[in-house]
N, CA, C and O atoms as a GROMACS GRO file, in nm:
protein
  460
    1PRO      N    1   4.341  13.542  -2.560
    1PRO     CA    2   4.218  13.626  -2.578
    1PRO      C    3   4.088  13.506  -2.649
    1PRO      O    4   3.983  13.482  -2.590
    2ASP      N    5   4.105  13.478  -2.712
    2ASP     CA    6   3.991  13.358  -2.688
    2ASP      C    7   3.953  13.299  -2.567
    2ASP      O    8   3.842  13.336  -2.529
    3THR      N    9   3.996  13.237  -2.511
    3THR     CA   10   4.040  13.165  -2.412
    3THR      C   11   3.907  13.193  -2.286
    3THR      O   12   3.812  13.128  -2.244
    4ALA      N   13   3.961  13.315  -2.262
    4ALA     CA   14   3.825  13.435  -2.191
    4ALA      C   15   3.737  13.366  -2.208
    4ALA      O   16   3.705  13.260  -2.154
    5PHE      N   17   3.677  13.444  -2.313
    5PHE     CA   18   3.581  13.450  -2.394
    5PHE      C   19   3.499  13.322  -2.380
    5PHE      O   20   3.382  13.318  -2.341
    6ALA      N   21   3.584  13.201  -2.421
    6ALA     CA   22   3.544  13.093  -2.373
    6ALA      C   23   3.469  13.040  -2.300
    6ALA      O   24   3.368  12.974  -2.323
    7ARG      N   25   3.529  13.074  -2.190
    7ARG     CA   26   3.512  13.033  -2.047
    7ARG      C   27   3.336  13.058  -2.012
    7ARG      O   28   3.261  13.002  -1.932
    8ASN      N   29   3.314  13.178  -2.122
    8ASN     CA   30   3.181  13.262  -2.058
    8ASN      C   31   3.098  13.168  -2.146
    8ASN      O   32   3.176  13.149  -2.239
    9PRO      N   33   2.964  13.084  -2.180
    9PRO     CA   34   2.941  13.048  -2.300
    9PRO      C   35   2.818  13.131  -2.364
    9PRO      O   36   2.741  13.083  -2.447
   10GLN      N   37   2.809  13.268  -2.310
   10GLN     CA   38   2.740  13.385  -2.305
   10GLN      C   39   2.771  13.485  -2.454
   10GLN      O   40   2.715  13.537  -2.550
   11LEU      N   41   2.872  13.468  -2.402
   11LEU     CA   42   2.983  13.572  -2.462
   11LEU      C   43   3.071  13.479  -2.569
   11LEU      O   44   3.151  13.395  -2.528
   12ASN      N   45   3.043  13.504  -2.736
   12ASN     CA   46   3.104  13.420  -2.816
   12ASN      C   47   3.136  13.524  -2.905
   12ASN      O   48   3.059  13.593  -2.971
   13ILE      N   49   3.263  13.529  -2.900
   13ILE     CA   50   3.413  13.629  -3.024
   13ILE      C   51   3.375  13.630  -3.109
   13ILE      O   52   3.440  13.693  -3.192
   14TYR      N   53   3.216  13.551  -3.165
   14TYR     CA   54   3.234  13.567  -3.333
   14TYR      C   55   3.117  13.689  -3.334
   14TYR      O   56   3.131  13.784  -3.412
   15MET      N   57   3.002  13.683  -3.245
   15MET     CA   58   2.886  13.729  -3.214
   15MET      C   59   2.959  13.939  -3.187
   15MET      O   60   2.904  14.036  -3.239
   16LEU      N   61   3.056  13.945  -3.116
   16LEU     CA   62   3.078  14.076  -3.016
   16LEU      C   63   3.012  14.245  -3.134
   16LEU      O   64   2.943  14.342  -3.104
   17PRO      N   65   3.112  14.178  -3.332
   17PRO     CA   66   3.047  14.293  -3.367
   17PRO      C   67   2.859  14.309  -3.371
   17PRO      O   68   2.809  14.419  -3.393
   18GLU      N   69   2.780  14.195  -3.350
   18GLU     CA   70   2.691  14.244  -3.388
   18GLU      C   71   2.637  14.264  -3.250
   18GLU      O   72   2.530  14.206  -3.233
   19TRP      N   73   2.700  14.357  -3.110
   19TRP     CA   74   2.677  14.395  -2.992
   19TRP      C   75   2.740  14.525  -2.974
   19TRP      O   76   2.766  14.551  -2.857
   20LYS      N   77   2.778  14.632  -3.078
   20LYS     CA   78   2.847  14.704  -3.103
   20LYS      C   79   2.817  14.828  -2.969
   20LYS      O   80   2.897  14.904  -2.915
   21GLN      N   81   2.637  14.806  -2.942
   21GLN     CA   82   2.648  14.930  -2.856
   21GLN      C   83   2.743  14.866  -2.694
   21GLN      O   84   2.814  14.940  -2.625
   22HIS      N   85   2.711  14.669  -2.655
   22HIS     CA   86   2.733  14.676  -2.576
   22HIS      C   87   2.898  14.661  -2.526
   22HIS      O   88   2.942  14.646  -2.412
   23LEU      N   89   2.970  14.672  -2.654
   23LEU     CA   90   3.114  14.609  -2.669
   23LEU      C   91   3.195  14.715  -2.571
   23LEU      O   92   3.281  14.695  -2.485
   24ARG      N   93   3.134  14.837  -2.620
   24ARG     CA   94   3.187  14.972  -2.468
   24ARG      C   95   3.204  14.969  -2.342
   24ARG      O   96   3.301  14.991  -2.270
   25SER      N   97   3.050  14.925  -2.316
   25SER     CA   98   3.044  14.908  -2.141
   25SER      C   99   3.145  14.772  -2.080
   25SER      O  100   3.200  14.763  -1.969
   26LEU      N  101   3.148  14.634  -2.241
   26LEU     CA  102   3.205  14.515  -2.123
   26LEU      C  103   3.366  14.612  -2.131
   26LEU      O  104   3.399  14.634  -2.014
   27ILE      N  105   3.466  14.671  -2.227
   27ILE     CA  106   3.533  14.709  -2.219
   27ILE      C  107   3.578  14.790  -2.088
   27ILE      O  108   3.689  14.777  -2.035
   28ARG      N  109   3.508  14.851  -2.056
   28ARG     CA  110   3.490  15.034  -1.986
   28ARG      C  111   3.507  14.907  -1.822
   28ARG      O  112   3.580  14.928  -1.725
   29HIS      N  113   3.440  14.819  -1.838
   29HIS     CA  114   3.434  14.695  -1.756
   29HIS      C  115   3.581  14.672  -1.668
   29HIS      O  116   3.596  14.618  -1.558
   30HIS      N  117   3.654  14.717  -1.735
   30HIS     CA  118   3.796  14.599  -1.762
   30HIS      C  119   3.891  14.735  -1.716
   30HIS      O  120   4.013  14.730  -1.727
   31ILE      N  121   3.834  14.831  -1.673
   31ILE     CA  122   3.958  14.911  -1.711
   31ILE      C  123   3.923  15.042  -1.548
   31ILE      O  124   3.824  15.096  -1.498
   32LEU      N  125   4.024  15.038  -1.531
   32LEU     CA  126   4.066  15.116  -1.349
   32LEU      C  127   4.109  15.253  -1.398
   32LEU      O  128   4.172  15.258  -1.504
   33ILE      N  129   4.077  15.383  -1.320
   33ILE     CA  130   4.150  15.488  -1.336
   33ILE      C  131   4.277  15.445  -1.199
   33ILE      O  132   4.261  15.372  -1.101
   34GLY      N  133   4.408  15.527  -1.245
   34GLY     CA  134   4.513  15.497  -1.131
   34GLY      C  135   4.562  15.343  -1.228
   34GLY      O  136   4.535  15.273  -1.326
   35LYS      N  137   4.688  15.368  -1.064
   35LYS     CA  138   4.750  15.186  -1.065
   35LYS      C  139   4.723  15.132  -0.964
   35LYS      O  140   4.715  15.200  -0.861
   36TYR      N  141   4.708  15.034  -0.962
   36TYR     CA  142   4.672  14.969  -0.920
   36TYR      C  143   4.804  14.837  -0.895
   36TYR      O  144   4.770  14.763  -0.987
   37ASP      N  145   4.902  14.781  -0.844
   37ASP     CA  146   5.029  14.692  -0.890
   37ASP      C  147   4.908  14.588  -0.779
   37ASP      O  148   4.812  14.639  -0.720
   38TYR      N  149   4.939  14.458  -0.774
   38TYR     CA  150   4.858  14.340  -0.746
   38TYR      C  151   4.884  14.372  -0.563
   38TYR      O  152   4.774  14.381  -0.509
   39ARG      N  153   4.942  14.380  -0.512
   39ARG     CA  154   4.928  14.381  -0.425
   39ARG      C  155   4.858  14.506  -0.340
   39ARG      O  156   4.819  14.493  -0.224
   40ASP      N  157   4.850  14.606  -0.401
   40ASP     CA  158   4.752  14.721  -0.413
   40ASP      C  159   4.582  14.685  -0.428
   40ASP      O  160   4.482  14.755  -0.408
   41LEU      N  161   4.595  14.568  -0.466
   41LEU     CA  162   4.462  14.514  -0.486
   41LEU      C  163   4.408  14.401  -0.443
   41LEU      O  164   4.308  14.347  -0.492
   42GLN      N  165   4.489  14.351  -0.327
   42GLN     CA  166   4.490  14.266  -0.278
   42GLN      C  167   4.418  14.304  -0.112
   42GLN      O  168   4.368  14.230  -0.028
   43LEU      N  169   4.447  14.490  -0.112
   43LEU     CA  170   4.407  14.491   0.027
   43LEU      C  171   4.295  14.555   0.032
   43LEU      O  172   4.234  14.588   0.134
   44LEU      N  173   4.241  14.590  -0.171
   44LEU     CA  174   4.103  14.609  -0.132
   44LEU      C  175   3.984  14.498  -0.143
   44LEU      O  176   3.998  14.388  -0.196
   45ASN      N  177   3.855  14.551  -0.079
   45ASN     CA  178   3.751  14.432  -0.119
   45ASN      C  179   3.647  14.421  -0.234
   45ASN      O  180   3.558  14.349  -0.278
   46GLN      N  181   3.725  14.554  -0.258
   46GLN     CA  182   3.617  14.601  -0.426
   46GLN      C  183   3.676  14.714  -0.495
   46GLN      O  184   3.747  14.800  -0.441
   47ILE      N  185   3.647  14.710  -0.601
   47ILE     CA  186   3.668  14.829  -0.718
   47ILE      C  187   3.558  14.865  -0.775
   47ILE      O  188   3.456  14.796  -0.770
   48ARG      N  189   3.570  15.038  -0.871
   48ARG     CA  190   3.487  15.057  -0.911
   48ARG      C  191   3.564  15.068  -1.051
   48ARG      O  192   3.664  15.140  -1.050
   49PRO      N  193   3.532  15.004  -1.173
   49PRO     CA  194   3.592  15.045  -1.346
   49PRO      C  195   3.525  15.185  -1.369
   49PRO      O  196   3.455  15.255  -1.296
   50LEU      N  197   3.564  15.196  -1.474
   50LEU     CA  198   3.518  15.333  -1.594
   50LEU      C  199   3.383  15.227  -1.640
   50LEU      O  200   3.390  15.184  -1.755
   51SER      N  201   3.304  15.198  -1.586
   51SER     CA  202   3.198  15.126  -1.613
   51SER      C  203   3.066  15.193  -1.504
   51SER      O  204   2.947  15.216  -1.526
   52THR      N  205   3.171  15.213  -1.360
   52THR     CA  206   3.106  15.247  -1.257
   52THR      C  207   3.054  15.165  -1.215
   52THR      O  208   3.002  15.209  -1.113
   53PHE      N  209   3.014  14.993  -1.234
   53PHE     CA  210   2.937  14.905  -1.131
   53PHE      C  211   3.065  14.865  -1.067
   53PHE      O  212   3.174  14.868  -1.124
   54THR      N  213   3.041  14.826  -0.941
   54THR     CA  214   3.111  14.774  -0.840
   54THR      C  215   3.181  14.691  -0.896
   54THR      O  216   3.160  14.677  -1.017
   55VAL      N  217   3.311  14.589  -0.819
   55VAL     CA  218   3.394  14.491  -0.923
   55VAL      C  219   3.389  14.391  -0.755
   55VAL      O  220   3.377  14.476  -0.668
   56GLU      N  221   3.391  14.306  -0.716
   56GLU     CA  222   3.420  14.239  -0.549
   56GLU      C  223   3.531  14.185  -0.589
   56GLU      O  224   3.554  14.130  -0.697
   57LEU      N  225   3.656  14.214  -0.427
   57LEU     CA  226   3.740  14.184  -0.542
   57LEU      C  227   3.734  14.021  -0.353
   57LEU      O  228   3.672  14.031  -0.248
   58SER      N  229   3.818  13.920  -0.398
   58SER     CA  230   3.826  13.814  -0.311
   58SER      C  231   3.931  13.721  -0.300
   58SER      O  232   3.968  13.706  -0.417
   59THR      N  233   3.992  13.659  -0.238
   59THR     CA  234   4.074  13.557  -0.207
   59THR      C  235   4.036  13.458  -0.253
   59THR      O  236   4.124  13.385  -0.299
   60ILE      N  237   3.893  13.409  -0.262
   60ILE     CA  238   3.809  13.265  -0.287
   60ILE      C  239   3.685  13.248  -0.415
   60ILE      O  240   3.577  13.303  -0.431
   61GLY      N  241   3.737  13.179  -0.466
   61GLY     CA  242   3.702  13.226  -0.644
   61GLY      C  243   3.580  13.080  -0.623
   61GLY      O  244   3.592  12.992  -0.537
   62SER      N  245   3.472  13.090  -0.724
   62SER     CA  246   3.384  12.951  -0.763
   62SER      C  247   3.412  12.848  -0.788
   62SER      O  248   3.529  12.866  -0.821
   63ALA      N  249   3.395  12.749  -0.798
   63ALA     CA  250   3.407  12.628  -0.814
   63ALA      C  251   3.438  12.624  -1.010
   63ALA      O  252   3.502  12.541  -1.076
   64SER      N  253   3.390  12.704  -1.039
   64SER     CA  254   3.401  12.661  -1.240
   64SER      C  255   3.476  12.732  -1.196
   64SER      O  256   3.486  12.802  -1.297
   65THR      N  257   3.576  12.801  -1.092
   65THR     CA  258   3.728  12.859  -1.220
   65THR      C  259   3.802  12.827  -1.192
   65THR      O  260   3.838  12.797  -1.078
   66SER      N  261   3.880  12.816  -1.344
   66SER     CA  262   3.973  12.761  -1.347
   66SER      C  263   4.144  12.682  -1.266
   66SER      O  264   4.213  12.748  -1.189
   67THR      N  265   4.160  12.619  -1.284
   67THR     CA  266   4.301  12.557  -1.186
   67THR      C  267   4.415  12.593  -1.291
   67THR      O  268   4.509  12.517  -1.266
   68THR      N  269   4.453  12.688  -1.411
   68THR     CA  270   4.584  12.736  -1.402
   68THR      C  271   4.641  12.781  -1.305
   68THR      O  272   4.618  12.844  -1.202
   69THR      N  273   4.772  12.706  -1.391
   69THR     CA  274   4.884  12.809  -1.291
   69THR      C  275   4.894  12.926  -1.345
   69THR      O  276   4.896  12.948  -1.466
   70THR      N  277   4.901  13.020  -1.243
   70THR     CA  278   4.940  13.200  -1.221
   70THR      C  279   5.058  13.175  -1.201
   70THR      O  280   5.111  13.101  -1.118
   71THR      N  281   5.119  13.273  -1.319
   71THR     CA  282   5.238  13.319  -1.275
   71THR      C  283   5.252  13.487  -1.257
   71THR      O  284   5.179  13.559  -1.325
   72ASN      N  285   5.335  13.538  -1.175
   72ASN     CA  286   5.377  13.686  -1.153
   72ASN      C  287   5.507  13.719  -1.221
   72ASN      O  288   5.619  13.712  -1.170
   73ASN      N  289   5.473  13.760  -1.360
   73ASN     CA  290   5.645  13.796  -1.430
   73ASN      C  291   5.728  13.874  -1.386
   73ASN      O  292   5.842  13.828  -1.378
   74ASN      N  293   5.702  14.034  -1.338
   74ASN     CA  294   5.776  14.133  -1.227
   74ASN      C  295   5.819  14.036  -1.141
   74ASN      O  296   5.922  13.976  -1.174
   75ASN      N  297   5.733  13.989  -0.975
   75ASN     CA  298   5.789  13.997  -0.838
   75ASN      C  299   5.806  13.856  -0.813
   75ASN      O  300   5.810  13.829  -0.693
   76ASN      N  301   5.815  13.776  -0.878
   76ASN     CA  302   5.739  13.627  -0.902
   76ASN      C  303   5.693  13.608  -0.750
   76ASN      O  304   5.775  13.551  -0.676
   77ASP      N  305   5.620  13.632  -0.717
   77ASP     CA  306   5.514  13.627  -0.611
   77ASP      C  307   5.435  13.536  -0.528
   77ASP      O  308   5.356  13.600  -0.458
   78ASP      N  309   5.430  13.447  -0.516
   78ASP     CA  310   5.319  13.331  -0.512
   78ASP      C  311   5.195  13.315  -0.528
   78ASP      O  312   5.133  13.217  -0.570
   79THR      N  313   5.144  13.460  -0.480
   79THR     CA  314   5.050  13.439  -0.388
   79THR      C  315   4.984  13.525  -0.575
   79THR      O  316   4.862  13.512  -0.589
   80ALA      N  317   5.029  13.572  -0.650
   80ALA     CA  318   4.981  13.579  -0.748
   80ALA      C  319   4.883  13.493  -0.854
   80ALA      O  320   4.936  13.433  -0.948
   81GLY      N  321   4.727  13.490  -0.834
   81GLY     CA  322   4.639  13.437  -0.872
   81GLY      C  323   4.566  13.370  -0.774
   81GLY      O  324   4.501  13.269  -0.801
   82SER      N  325   4.572  13.445  -0.602
   82SER     CA  326   4.472  13.388  -0.516
   82SER      C  327   4.412  13.483  -0.547
   82SER      O  328   4.349  13.483  -0.442
   83LEU      N  329   4.362  13.592  -0.614
   83LEU     CA  330   4.313  13.712  -0.578
   83LEU      C  331   4.195  13.617  -0.689
   83LEU      O  332   4.237  13.517  -0.746
   84PHE      N  333   4.079  13.654  -0.704
   84PHE     CA  334   3.979  13.693  -0.749
   84PHE      C  335   3.840  13.810  -0.809
   84PHE      O  336   3.775  13.879  -0.730
   85LEU      N  337   3.825  13.809  -0.906
   85LEU     CA  338   3.737  13.911  -0.930
   85LEU      C  339   3.557  13.878  -0.927
   85LEU      O  340   3.520  13.761  -0.935
   86ASP      N  341   3.487  13.956  -0.919
   86ASP     CA  342   3.314  13.870  -0.895
   86ASP      C  343   3.342  13.734  -0.855
   86ASP      O  344   3.259  13.650  -0.889
   87HIS      N  345   3.440  13.698  -0.791
   87HIS     CA  346   3.426  13.526  -0.727
   87HIS      C  347   3.438  13.450  -0.918
   87HIS      O  348   3.384  13.347  -0.960
   88LYS      N  349   3.498  13.517  -0.970
   88LYS     CA  350   3.511  13.404  -1.094
   88LYS      C  351   3.598  13.403  -1.150
   88LYS      O  352   3.660  13.299  -1.173
   89ALA      N  353   3.649  13.575  -1.213
   89ALA     CA  354   3.787  13.564  -1.275
   89ALA      C  355   3.944  13.590  -1.230
   89ALA      O  356   3.981  13.690  -1.169
   90GLN      N  357   4.016  13.499  -1.266
   90GLN     CA  358   4.122  13.505  -1.171
   90GLN      C  359   4.209  13.567  -1.208
   90GLN      O  360   4.246  13.526  -1.318
   91ILE      N  361   4.300  13.701  -1.151
   91ILE     CA  362   4.431  13.679  -1.230
   91ILE      C  363   4.506  13.605  -1.286
   91ILE      O  364   4.514  13.504  -1.215
   92SER      N  365   4.556  13.596  -1.356
   92SER     CA  366   4.636  13.490  -1.471
   92SER      C  367   4.828  13.526  -1.424
   92SER      O  368   4.912  13.451  -1.375
   93TYR      N  369   4.837  13.676  -1.470
   93TYR     CA  370   4.889  13.722  -1.475
   93TYR      C  371   4.908  13.873  -1.426
   93TYR      O  372   4.853  13.974  -1.470
   94ALA      N  373   5.003  13.859  -1.322
   94ALA     CA  374   4.999  14.007  -1.293
   94ALA      C  375   5.074  14.106  -1.253
   94ALA      O  376   5.141  14.072  -1.156
   95ASP      N  377   5.102  14.276  -1.306
   95ASP     CA  378   5.200  14.364  -1.295
   95ASP      C  379   5.247  14.340  -1.453
   95ASP      O  380   5.337  14.260  -1.479
   96LEU      N  381   5.230  14.359  -1.479
   96LEU     CA  382   5.277  14.382  -1.637
   96LEU      C  383   5.298  14.538  -1.684
   96LEU      O  384   5.226  14.582  -1.774
   97HIS      N  385   5.366  14.594  -1.642
   97HIS     CA  386   5.426  14.767  -1.629
   97HIS      C  387   5.452  14.741  -1.789
   97HIS      O  388   5.516  14.653  -1.846
   98VAL      N  389   5.365  14.873  -1.850
   98VAL     CA  390   5.342  14.898  -1.932
   98VAL      C  391   5.396  15.105  -1.986
   98VAL      O  392   5.463  15.165  -1.902
   99TRP      N  393   5.376  15.144  -2.054
   99TRP     CA  394   5.415  15.266  -2.072
   99TRP      C  395   5.335  15.379  -1.925
   99TRP      O  396   5.374  15.426  -1.818
  100ASN      N  397   5.195  15.379  -2.013
  100ASN     CA  398   5.124  15.441  -1.914
  100ASN      C  399   5.021  15.349  -1.821
  100ASN      O  400   4.906  15.393  -1.824
  101SER      N  401   5.036  15.240  -1.747
  101SER     CA  402   4.948  15.181  -1.690
  101SER      C  403   5.056  15.017  -1.642
  101SER      O  404   5.170  14.982  -1.675
  102THR      N  405   4.964  14.964  -1.566
  102THR     CA  406   4.971  14.836  -1.490
  102THR      C  407   4.881  14.740  -1.548
  102THR      O  408   4.762  14.757  -1.520
  103VAL      N  409   4.916  14.629  -1.633
  103VAL     CA  410   4.799  14.529  -1.687
  103VAL      C  411   4.802  14.405  -1.607
  103VAL      O  412   4.903  14.336  -1.592
  104HIS      N  413   4.689  14.380  -1.557
  104HIS     CA  414   4.673  14.270  -1.518
  104HIS      C  415   4.577  14.188  -1.554
  104HIS      O  416   4.462  14.230  -1.568
  105VAL      N  417   4.620  14.022  -1.581
  105VAL     CA  418   4.559  13.988  -1.703
  105VAL      C  419   4.443  13.873  -1.673
  105VAL      O  420   4.475  13.809  -1.573
  106LEU      N  421   4.342  13.837  -1.720
  106LEU     CA  422   4.223  13.766  -1.626
  106LEU      C  423   4.187  13.619  -1.686
  106LEU      O  424   4.221  13.609  -1.804
  107ASP      N  425   4.146  13.541  -1.648
  107ASP     CA  426   4.120  13.412  -1.674
  107ASP      C  427   3.989  13.423  -1.739
  107ASP      O  428   3.967  13.349  -1.835
  108HIS      N  429   3.883  13.519  -1.694
  108HIS     CA  430   3.780  13.543  -1.762
  108HIS      C  431   3.699  13.630  -1.760
  108HIS      O  432   3.662  13.652  -1.645
  109VAL      N  433   3.619  13.737  -1.886
  109VAL     CA  434   3.598  13.766  -1.879
  109VAL      C  435   3.503  13.879  -1.747
  109VAL      O  436   3.448  13.842  -1.643
  110LEU      N  437   3.507  13.926  -1.766
  110LEU     CA  438   3.445  14.062  -1.642
  110LEU      C  439   3.246  14.081  -1.741
  110LEU      O  440   3.198  14.179  -1.798
  111ILE      N  441   3.210  13.998  -1.726
  111ILE     CA  442   3.078  14.075  -1.739
  111ILE      C  443   2.962  14.233  -1.622
  111ILE      O  444   2.953  14.244  -1.499
  112PRO      N  445   2.915  14.296  -1.703
  112PRO     CA  446   2.865  14.406  -1.646
  112PRO      C  447   2.770  14.371  -1.584
  112PRO      O  448   2.729  14.281  -1.657
  113PRO      N  449   2.686  14.376  -1.481
  113PRO     CA  450   2.541  14.374  -1.461
  113PRO      C  451   2.439  14.426  -1.591
  113PRO      O  452   2.344  14.349  -1.606
  114THR      N  453   2.440  14.502  -1.654
  114THR     CA  454   2.387  14.535  -1.748
  114THR      C  455   2.392  14.462  -1.866
  114THR      O  456   2.315  14.494  -1.956
  115LEU      N  457   2.456  14.388  -1.877
  115LEU     CA  458   2.495  14.258  -2.057
  115LEU      C  459   2.404  14.163  -2.013
  115LEU      O  460   2.384  14.061  -2.079
   0.00000   0.00000   0.00000
């Protein structure tokens, strides 16, 4: 978990308790209502998380994006990882199905515009 925070210099994991008022916004910016598998996300241009700010989806990331290998644990789809959120965060692990949702692990923290 610290790796994603380390990629965002303005976010220091040790400072988070100092910004309790912003932590909720940060977390809500990573949660969607509904079930979205990786293939569902590939068909969308944008999503609106609980933070209500739009997150752009694209297959092109920024030059500063990590080049780590991405795996899709459930269907071994080699395209997992080619999807970027806000041109920065890449999906590292897709379609992790848990009791009441589907989790996708990102390699960067998404920062809402208000932070």
